[in-house]
C-alpha positions as CSV (number, residue, x, y, z in Angstrom):
1,M,73.5,35.7,111.6
2,T,76.8,37.4,110.7
3,L,76.8,40.2,108.2
4,I,79.9,41.0,106.1
5,V,80.3,44.7,105.3
6,H,82.3,45.4,102.1
7,G,83.9,48.8,102.1
8,V,85.7,50.6,99.3
9,H,87.6,53.6,100.3
10,A,89.1,56.2,97.9
11,V,92.4,57.4,99.4
12,D,94.5,60.4,98.5
13,G,97.5,58.9,96.8
14,G,99.9,60.9,98.9
15,K,98.3,59.7,102.1
16,E,98.0,56.0,101.5
17,D,100.6,55.1,104.2
18,E,98.9,57.5,106.7
19,F,95.5,55.8,106.0
20,D,97.0,52.3,106.5
21,V,98.5,53.3,109.9
22,L,95.2,55.0,111.0
23,W,93.2,51.8,110.1
24,R,95.8,49.4,111.6
25,D,96.6,51.3,114.8
26,E,93.4,53.2,115.6
27,W,90.3,52.0,113.6
28,I,90.6,48.3,114.0
29,P,91.2,48.3,117.8
30,A,88.5,50.9,118.3
31,V,85.8,49.2,116.2
32,G,86.6,45.8,117.7
33,R,86.3,46.9,121.4
34,G,83.2,44.7,121.9
35,D,82.3,41.3,120.7
36,D,80.1,42.4,117.8
37,V,82.4,43.7,115.1
38,R,85.7,42.5,113.7
39,V,87.7,43.8,110.7
40,L,88.5,40.7,108.6
41,H,90.5,42.0,105.6
42,F,92.2,45.2,104.5
43,L,93.8,45.4,101.1
44,R,94.9,47.9,98.5
45,H,94.0,47.6,94.8
46,A,97.3,47.0,93.0
47,H,98.1,49.9,90.7
48,G,97.2,49.1,87.1
49,T,94.5,46.6,88.0
50,G,91.6,49.0,88.2
51,A,90.9,52.2,90.1
52,S,94.0,53.5,91.8
53,Y,94.2,54.5,95.4
54,R,91.4,52.3,96.6
55,V,91.4,50.3,99.8
56,V,89.0,47.4,100.2
57,T,87.9,46.3,103.7
58,L,85.7,43.4,104.9
59,T,84.2,43.7,108.3
60,A,82.2,41.1,110.1
61,V,79.2,42.3,112.2
62,R,77.2,40.0,114.4
63,D,73.7,41.2,113.2
64,G,71.6,44.1,112.1
65,E,71.4,45.5,115.6
66,A,75.2,45.5,115.9
67,L,75.5,47.2,112.5
68,G,73.1,49.9,113.6
69,A,75.0,50.4,116.9
70,T,78.2,50.6,115.0
71,M,76.8,53.2,112.6
72,D,75.6,55.2,115.6
73,R,79.2,55.1,116.9
74,V,80.4,56.4,113.5
75,D,77.7,59.1,113.1
76,G,78.1,60.7,116.5
77,G,79.9,58.4,118.9
78,D,83.4,57.4,119.7
79,L,84.2,56.4,116.1
80,S,83.1,59.7,114.5
81,E,86.5,61.5,114.7
82,L,88.3,58.5,113.3
83,A,85.8,58.1,110.5
84,R,86.3,61.7,109.5
85,A,90.1,61.3,109.6
């Protein structure tokens, strides 16, 4: 069963472009190293349509076990520094 993780990220307005580059060039390749996780969508809320400086992501995860393994990577593994950035 595939799980879809919906993320909403509040971004400092002056660092939107930096956040985009980090996700595109570092996070997406790092999180997708195996066959269990893939980022599906990355989009910004358009200004004036709701909360500003929000980025929405959708990530496909193979199953609960893969989700747990990914969270372990974020909590203290190879994704922890990127997650803090």
